[in-house]
KOLGU-4560 file (N, C-alpha, C; in nm, 3 decimals, padded with zeros to 5 digits):
<recs>
<n_xx: -02.035 n_yy: -01.978 n_zz: -04.183 ca_xx: -01.887 ca_yy: -01.970 ca_zz: -04.088 c_xx: -01.820 c_yy: -02.133 c_zz: -04.055 mol: A seq: 1 type: MET>
<n_xx: -01.703 n_yy: -02.112 n_zz: -04.060 ca_xx: -01.622 ca_yy: -02.298 ca_zz: -04.016 c_xx: -01.688 c_yy: -02.317 c_zz: -03.898 mol: A seq: 2 type: GLU>
<n_xx: -01.625 n_yy: -02.430 n_zz: -03.899 ca_xx: -01.629 ca_yy: -02.541 ca_zz: -03.760 c_xx: -01.578 c_yy: -02.462 c_zz: -03.641 mol: A seq: 3 type: ALA>
<n_xx: -01.467 n_yy: -02.449 n_zz: -03.671 ca_xx: -01.378 ca_yy: -02.394 ca_zz: -03.573 c_xx: -01.391 c_yy: -02.268 c_zz: -03.498 mol: A seq: 4 type: TRP>
<n_xx: -01.476 n_yy: -02.169 n_zz: -03.605 ca_xx: -01.481 ca_yy: -02.021 ca_zz: -03.577 c_xx: -01.527 c_yy: -02.015 c_zz: -03.460 mol: A seq: 5 type: ALA>
<n_xx: -01.668 n_yy: -02.052 n_zz: -03.397 ca_xx: -01.724 ca_yy: -02.094 ca_zz: -03.269 c_xx: -01.638 c_yy: -02.111 c_zz: -03.144 mol: A seq: 6 type: PRO>
<n_xx: -01.562 n_yy: -02.198 n_zz: -03.171 ca_xx: -01.467 ca_yy: -02.269 ca_zz: -03.058 c_xx: -01.371 c_yy: -02.150 c_zz: -03.054 mol: A seq: 7 type: LEU>
<n_xx: -01.314 n_yy: -02.122 n_zz: -03.165 ca_xx: -01.221 ca_yy: -01.977 ca_zz: -03.148 c_xx: -01.237 c_yy: -01.882 c_zz: -03.089 mol: A seq: 8 type: ALA>
<n_xx: -01.362 n_yy: -01.845 n_zz: -03.076 ca_xx: -01.448 ca_yy: -01.726 ca_zz: -03.016 c_xx: -01.462 c_yy: -01.765 c_zz: -02.880 mol: A seq: 9 type: LEU>
<n_xx: -01.530 n_yy: -01.870 n_zz: -02.865 ca_xx: -01.562 ca_yy: -01.893 ca_zz: -02.708 c_xx: -01.441 c_yy: -01.953 c_zz: -02.636 mol: A seq: 10 type: PHE>
<n_xx: -01.295 n_yy: -01.960 n_zz: -02.684 ca_xx: -01.163 ca_yy: -01.972 ca_zz: -02.636 c_xx: -01.146 c_yy: -01.798 c_zz: -02.608 mol: A seq: 11 type: ALA>
<n_xx: -01.126 n_yy: -01.751 n_zz: -02.700 ca_xx: -01.125 ca_yy: -01.591 ca_zz: -02.671 c_xx: -01.172 c_yy: -01.537 c_zz: -02.550 mol: A seq: 12 type: LEU>
<n_xx: -01.332 n_yy: -01.563 n_zz: -02.579 ca_xx: -01.397 ca_yy: -01.513 ca_zz: -02.443 c_xx: -01.372 c_yy: -01.550 c_zz: -02.327 mol: A seq: 13 type: VAL>
<n_xx: -01.313 n_yy: -01.682 n_zz: -02.325 ca_xx: -01.306 ca_yy: -01.724 ca_zz: -02.204 c_xx: -01.143 c_yy: -01.723 c_zz: -02.159 mol: A seq: 14 type: MET>
<n_xx: -01.021 n_yy: -01.690 n_zz: -02.251 ca_xx: -00.895 ca_yy: -01.640 ca_zz: -02.221 c_xx: -00.924 c_yy: -01.508 c_zz: -02.165 mol: A seq: 15 type: GLY>
<n_xx: -01.010 n_yy: -01.441 n_zz: -02.233 ca_xx: -01.032 ca_yy: -01.275 ca_zz: -02.166 c_xx: -01.093 c_yy: -01.297 c_zz: -02.039 mol: A seq: 16 type: GLY>
<n_xx: -01.157 n_yy: -01.348 n_zz: -02.011 ca_xx: -01.228 ca_yy: -01.377 ca_zz: -01.872 c_xx: -01.132 c_yy: -01.415 c_zz: -01.769 mol: A seq: 17 type: LEU>
<n_xx: -01.062 n_yy: -01.516 n_zz: -01.809 ca_xx: -00.917 ca_yy: -01.570 ca_zz: -01.720 c_xx: -00.841 c_yy: -01.462 c_zz: -01.686 mol: A seq: 18 type: MET>
<n_xx: -00.786 n_yy: -01.382 n_zz: -01.801 ca_xx: -00.723 ca_yy: -01.274 ca_zz: -01.775 c_xx: -00.764 c_yy: -01.139 c_zz: -01.670 mol: A seq: 19 type: ILE>
<n_xx: -00.903 n_yy: -01.153 n_zz: -01.732 ca_xx: -00.956 ca_yy: -01.013 ca_zz: -01.608 c_xx: -00.964 c_yy: -01.075 c_zz: -01.475 mol: A seq: 20 type: GLY>
<n_xx: -01.018 n_yy: -01.213 n_zz: -01.445 ca_xx: -00.996 ca_yy: -01.250 ca_zz: -01.328 c_xx: -00.893 c_yy: -01.279 c_zz: -01.251 mol: A seq: 21 type: LEU>
<n_xx: -00.809 n_yy: -01.294 n_zz: -01.299 ca_xx: -00.669 ca_yy: -01.295 ca_zz: -01.262 c_xx: -00.600 c_yy: -01.153 c_zz: -01.204 mol: A seq: 22 type: ALA>
<n_xx: -00.607 n_yy: -01.099 n_zz: -01.312 ca_xx: -00.589 ca_yy: -00.966 ca_zz: -01.258 c_xx: -00.685 c_yy: -00.901 c_zz: -01.156 mol: A seq: 23 type: ARG>
<n_xx: -00.813 n_yy: -00.916 n_zz: -01.150 ca_xx: -00.868 ca_yy: -00.900 ca_zz: -01.034 c_xx: -00.818 c_yy: -00.933 c_zz: -00.887 mol: A seq: 24 type: TYR>
<n_xx: -00.795 n_yy: -01.032 n_zz: -00.887 ca_xx: -00.769 ca_yy: -01.140 ca_zz: -00.784 c_xx: -00.619 c_yy: -01.072 c_zz: -00.729 mol: A seq: 25 type: GLN>
<n_xx: -00.550 n_yy: -01.072 n_zz: -00.825 ca_xx: -00.415 ca_yy: -01.006 ca_zz: -00.829 c_xx: -00.405 c_yy: -00.851 c_zz: -00.738 mol: A seq: 26 type: SER>
<n_xx: -00.508 n_yy: -00.773 n_zz: -00.804 ca_xx: -00.531 ca_yy: -00.643 ca_zz: -00.726 c_xx: -00.567 c_yy: -00.676 c_zz: -00.554 mol: A seq: 27 type: ALA>
<n_xx: -00.681 n_yy: -00.744 n_zz: -00.577 ca_xx: -00.699 ca_yy: -00.776 ca_zz: -00.412 c_xx: -00.623 c_yy: -00.840 c_zz: -00.326 mol: A seq: 28 type: ARG>
<n_xx: -00.555 n_yy: -00.930 n_zz: -00.389 ca_xx: -00.447 ca_yy: -00.980 ca_zz: -00.317 c_xx: -00.327 c_yy: -00.906 c_zz: -00.251 mol: A seq: 29 type: TYR>
<n_xx: -00.307 n_yy: -00.809 n_zz: -00.369 ca_xx: -00.212 ca_yy: -00.714 ca_zz: -00.329 c_xx: -00.266 c_yy: -00.569 c_zz: -00.216 mol: A seq: 30 type: GLN>
<n_xx: -00.377 n_yy: -00.568 n_zz: -00.233 ca_xx: -00.465 ca_yy: -00.498 ca_zz: -00.117 c_xx: -00.435 c_yy: -00.568 c_zz: 00.021 mol: A seq: 31 type: THR>
<n_xx: -00.453 n_yy: -00.676 n_zz: 00.000 ca_xx: -00.443 ca_yy: -00.772 ca_zz: 00.147 c_xx: -00.303 c_yy: -00.771 c_zz: 00.214 mol: A seq: 32 type: TYR>
<n_xx: -00.208 n_yy: -00.784 n_zz: 00.124 ca_xx: -00.084 ca_yy: -00.794 ca_zz: 00.131 c_xx: -00.048 c_yy: -00.656 c_zz: 00.213 mol: A seq: 33 type: LEU>
<n_xx: -00.063 n_yy: -00.536 n_zz: 00.148 ca_xx: -00.063 ca_yy: -00.428 ca_zz: 00.232 c_xx: -00.103 c_yy: -00.398 c_zz: 00.341 mol: A seq: 34 type: GLN>
<n_xx: -00.234 n_yy: -00.444 n_zz: 00.359 ca_xx: -00.299 ca_yy: -00.419 ca_zz: 00.476 c_xx: -00.240 c_yy: -00.474 c_zz: 00.573 mol: A seq: 35 type: GLN>
<n_xx: -00.180 n_yy: -00.612 n_zz: 00.540 ca_xx: -00.133 ca_yy: -00.670 ca_zz: 00.660 c_xx: 00.022 c_yy: -00.666 c_zz: 00.685 mol: A seq: 36 type: HIS>
<n_xx: 00.104 n_yy: -00.592 n_zz: 00.586 ca_xx: 00.225 ca_yy: -00.545 ca_zz: 00.633 c_xx: 00.209 c_yy: -00.415 c_zz: 00.690 mol: A seq: 37 type: SER>
<n_xx: 00.103 n_yy: -00.359 n_zz: 00.666 ca_xx: 00.077 ca_yy: -00.193 ca_zz: 00.769 c_xx: 00.038 c_yy: -00.257 c_zz: 00.923 mol: A seq: 38 type: ASP>
<n_xx: -00.048 n_yy: -00.359 n_zz: 00.933 ca_xx: -00.081 ca_yy: -00.383 ca_zz: 01.050 c_xx: 00.053 c_yy: -00.469 c_zz: 01.130 mol: A seq: 39 type: THR>
<n_xx: 00.113 n_yy: -00.545 n_zz: 01.059 ca_xx: 00.242 ca_yy: -00.598 ca_zz: 01.117 c_xx: 00.352 c_yy: -00.505 c_zz: 01.156 mol: A seq: 40 type: THR>
<n_xx: 00.354 n_yy: -00.407 n_zz: 01.085 ca_xx: 00.462 ca_yy: -00.278 ca_zz: 01.106 c_xx: 00.397 c_yy: -00.202 c_zz: 01.217 mol: A seq: 41 type: LYS>
<n_xx: 00.286 n_yy: -00.173 n_zz: 01.245 ca_xx: 00.220 ca_yy: -00.130 ca_zz: 01.357 c_xx: 00.234 c_yy: -00.198 c_zz: 01.485 mol: A seq: 42 type: ALA>
<n_xx: 00.228 n_yy: -00.369 n_zz: 01.468 ca_xx: 00.228 ca_yy: -00.422 ca_zz: 01.581 c_xx: 00.398 c_yy: -00.418 c_zz: 01.634 mol: A seq: 43 type: MET>
<n_xx: 00.455 n_yy: -00.426 n_zz: 01.539 ca_xx: 00.614 ca_yy: -00.412 ca_zz: 01.554 c_xx: 00.646 c_yy: -00.309 c_zz: 01.633 mol: A seq: 44 type: LEU>
<n_xx: 00.627 n_yy: -00.197 n_zz: 01.594 ca_xx: 00.651 ca_yy: -00.080 ca_zz: 01.648 c_xx: 00.580 c_yy: -00.083 c_zz: 01.775 mol: A seq: 45 type: ASP>
<n_xx: 00.488 n_yy: -00.122 n_zz: 01.801 ca_xx: 00.399 ca_yy: -00.128 ca_zz: 01.950 c_xx: 00.493 c_yy: -00.211 c_zz: 02.010 mol: A seq: 46 type: GLU>
<n_xx: 00.543 n_yy: -00.323 n_zz: 01.964 ca_xx: 00.628 ca_yy: -00.406 ca_zz: 02.048 c_xx: 00.767 c_yy: -00.353 c_zz: 02.090 mol: A seq: 47 type: GLN>
<n_xx: 00.785 n_yy: -00.289 n_zz: 02.021 ca_xx: 00.917 ca_yy: -00.208 ca_zz: 02.034 c_xx: 00.911 c_yy: -00.106 c_zz: 02.141 mol: A seq: 48 type: LYS>
<n_xx: 00.797 n_yy: -00.036 n_zz: 02.135 ca_xx: 00.794 ca_yy: 00.073 ca_zz: 02.229 c_xx: 00.756 c_yy: -00.007 c_zz: 02.396 mol: A seq: 49 type: ARG>
<n_xx: 00.671 n_yy: -00.111 n_zz: 02.382 ca_xx: 00.652 ca_yy: -00.182 ca_zz: 02.504 c_xx: 00.798 c_yy: -00.242 c_zz: 02.577 mol: A seq: 50 type: THR>
<n_xx: 00.884 n_yy: -00.267 n_zz: 02.489 ca_xx: 01.009 ca_yy: -00.344 ca_zz: 02.505 c_xx: 01.095 c_yy: -00.226 c_zz: 02.571 mol: A seq: 51 type: GLN>
<n_xx: 01.078 n_yy: -00.103 n_zz: 02.532 ca_xx: 01.172 ca_yy: 00.013 ca_zz: 02.576 c_xx: 01.104 c_yy: 00.021 c_zz: 02.730 mol: A seq: 52 type: GLU>
<n_xx: 01.007 n_yy: 00.016 n_zz: 02.748 ca_xx: 00.898 ca_yy: 00.059 ca_zz: 02.862 c_xx: 00.952 c_yy: -00.026 c_zz: 02.955 mol: A seq: 53 type: VAL>
<n_xx: 00.973 n_yy: -00.167 n_zz: 02.919 ca_xx: 00.999 ca_yy: -00.257 ca_zz: 03.031 c_xx: 01.158 c_yy: -00.251 c_zz: 03.055 mol: A seq: 54 type: ILE>
<n_xx: 01.221 n_yy: -00.220 n_zz: 02.969 ca_xx: 01.370 ca_yy: -00.205 ca_zz: 02.988 c_xx: 01.410 c_yy: -00.064 c_zz: 03.098 mol: A seq: 55 type: THR>
<n_xx: 01.350 n_yy: 00.009 n_zz: 03.070 ca_xx: 01.340 ca_yy: 00.144 ca_zz: 03.196 c_xx: 01.279 c_yy: 00.102 c_zz: 03.312 mol: A seq: 56 type: ARG>
<n_xx: 01.178 n_yy: 00.020 n_zz: 03.282 ca_xx: 01.137 ca_yy: -00.009 ca_zz: 03.414 c_xx: 01.213 c_yy: -00.127 c_zz: 03.517 mol: A seq: 57 type: GLN>
<n_xx: 01.291 n_yy: -00.219 n_zz: 03.426 ca_xx: 01.386 ca_yy: -00.306 ca_zz: 03.487 c_xx: 01.508 c_yy: -00.256 c_zz: 03.549 mol: A seq: 58 type: THR>
<n_xx: 01.551 n_yy: -00.146 n_zz: 03.476 ca_xx: 01.691 ca_yy: -00.059 ca_zz: 03.541 c_xx: 01.610 c_yy: 00.032 c_zz: 03.654 mol: A seq: 59 type: LEU>
<n_xx: 01.514 n_yy: 00.068 n_zz: 03.665 ca_xx: 01.476 ca_yy: 00.124 ca_zz: 03.786 c_xx: 01.487 c_yy: 00.048 c_zz: 03.881 mol: A seq: 60 type: ALA>
<n_xx: 01.400 n_yy: -00.061 n_zz: 03.870 ca_xx: 01.370 ca_yy: -00.140 ca_zz: 03.952 c_xx: 01.530 c_yy: -00.199 c_zz: 04.019 mol: A seq: 61 type: LEU>
<n_xx: 01.609 n_yy: -00.245 n_zz: 03.931 ca_xx: 01.757 ca_yy: -00.251 ca_zz: 03.980 c_xx: 01.813 c_yy: -00.127 c_zz: 04.064 mol: A seq: 62 type: GLU>
<n_xx: 01.817 n_yy: -00.029 n_zz: 04.018 ca_xx: 01.850 ca_yy: 00.080 ca_zz: 04.078 c_xx: 01.784 c_yy: 00.092 c_zz: 04.251 mol: A seq: 63 type: ARG>
<n_xx: 01.658 n_yy: 00.078 n_zz: 04.254 ca_xx: 01.593 ca_yy: 00.080 ca_zz: 04.402 c_xx: 01.654 c_yy: -00.039 c_zz: 04.472 mol: A seq: 64 type: ILE>
<n_xx: 01.643 n_yy: -00.158 n_zz: 04.382 ca_xx: 01.728 ca_yy: -00.282 ca_zz: 04.468 c_xx: 01.843 c_yy: -00.237 c_zz: 04.523 mol: A seq: 65 type: ALA>
<n_xx: 01.945 n_yy: -00.186 n_zz: 04.403 ca_xx: 02.087 ca_yy: -00.155 ca_zz: 04.484 c_xx: 02.085 c_yy: -00.053 c_zz: 04.594 mol: A seq: 66 type: ASP>
<n_xx: 01.996 n_yy: 00.062 n_zz: 04.593 ca_xx: 01.977 ca_yy: 00.130 ca_zz: 04.680 c_xx: 01.922 c_yy: 00.053 c_zz: 04.837 mol: A seq: 67 type: ALA>
<n_xx: 01.872 n_yy: -00.025 n_zz: 04.829 ca_xx: 01.799 ca_yy: -00.083 ca_zz: 04.956 c_xx: 01.894 c_yy: -00.180 c_zz: 04.983 mol: A seq: 68 type: LEU>
<n_xx: 02.008 n_yy: -00.265 n_zz: 04.873 ca_xx: 02.120 ca_yy: -00.299 ca_zz: 04.943 c_xx: 02.232 c_yy: -00.245 c_zz: 04.993 mol: A seq: 69 type: GLU>
<n_xx: 02.211 n_yy: -00.111 n_zz: 04.969 ca_xx: 02.330 ca_yy: -00.034 ca_zz: 05.045 c_xx: 02.269 c_yy: 00.015 c_zz: 05.186 mol: A seq: 70 type: LYS>
<n_xx: 02.153 n_yy: 00.034 n_zz: 05.191 ca_xx: 02.082 ca_yy: 00.053 ca_zz: 05.314 c_xx: 02.104 c_yy: -00.066 c_zz: 05.411 mol: A seq: 71 type: ARG>
<n_xx: 02.093 n_yy: -00.169 n_zz: 05.385 ca_xx: 02.102 ca_yy: -00.270 ca_zz: 05.439 c_xx: 02.221 c_yy: -00.325 c_zz: 05.524 mol: A seq: 72 type: ALA>
</recs>
């Protein structure tokens, strides 16, 4: 066996392991990003609903204040 053959075999094995690890980590990170995106979207939807409720309550309070001013 040539002197470089074991080194070449080792390099191929290590290269394969590095590629496998990179693919595994990439898949895990994509899963994390998807979960984070879903959570962020849910939070933004909830904030939008909360803001709409606050706007409706503010308008109702303004109508009440206007009615009280007209009485006085």
